[in-house]
C-alpha positions in Angstrom: 60.2 -22.4 -15.5 57.6 -22.4 -12.6 58.9 -25.8 -11.4 62.4 -24.5 -11.3 61.5 -21.3 -9.5 59.7 -23.5 -6.9 62.8 -25.6 -6.4 64.9 -22.6 -5.9 62.5 -20.8 -3.7 62.2 -23.8 -1.4 66.0 -23.5 -0.8 66.0 -19.7 -0.3 62.6 -18.1 0.1 64.2 -14.7 0.7 65.8 -14.5 -2.8 64.0 -13.1 -5.8 65.1 -15.7 -8.4 63.3 -14.0 -11.2 65.7 -11.0 -11.1 68.9 -12.3 -9.3 71.8 -12.8 -11.8 74.7 -13.7 -9.5 73.6 -16.7 -7.6 77.0 -18.4 -7.5 79.2 -15.3 -7.9 77.6 -13.6 -4.8 77.6 -16.8 -2.8 73.8 -17.1 -2.6 74.0 -20.7 -3.7 76.6 -22.9 -1.9 77.8 -26.3 -2.9 75.1 -28.0 -0.8 72.4 -25.9 -2.6 73.9 -26.9 -6.0 73.7 -30.6 -5.1 70.1 -30.3 -3.9 69.1 -28.3 -7.0 70.7 -30.9 -9.4 68.9 -33.7 -7.6 65.5 -31.9 -7.7 66.1 -31.1 -11.4 66.8 -34.7 -12.1 63.5 -35.7 -10.4 61.3 -33.0 -11.8 62.7 -32.6 -15.4 64.3 -36.1 -15.8 67.7 -34.7 -16.9 71.2 -35.3 -15.7 73.5 -32.3 -15.1 77.1 -33.3 -15.3 79.9 -31.9 -13.1 81.4 -30.1 -16.1 78.1 -28.1 -16.4 78.2 -26.8 -12.9 79.5 -23.3 -13.8 78.6 -19.8 -12.9 77.4 -19.3 -16.4 74.8 -22.1 -15.9 73.9 -21.4 -12.3 74.1 -17.6 -11.8 70.4 -17.1 -12.6 67.2 -19.1 -12.9 67.0 -18.1 -16.5 70.5 -19.6 -17.3 69.7 -22.7 -15.3 66.4 -23.2 -17.2 68.2 -22.7 -20.5 70.6 -25.5 -19.4 67.6 -27.7 -18.5 65.9 -27.1 -21.9 69.2 -27.9 -23.7 69.5 -31.2 -21.7 65.9 -32.1 -22.5 66.5 -31.5 -26.2 69.6 -33.8 -26.1 67.6 -36.7 -24.8 
């Protein structure tokens, strides 16, 4: 989780990603951020996040995003 929080904090140092639960819904993360995050996750965690997985449910919080990463790691 620390690696993910580092990725997110590099994009938006002003956001508390440990408590924020509406990253997409509130417009904190834009499409460029999402592309950057997916690229970094691929590099750090060696998983591929598909376009169909880019949903508010998966990207509204660091916790939800980390759950997706763990799920993808279990699939491989």
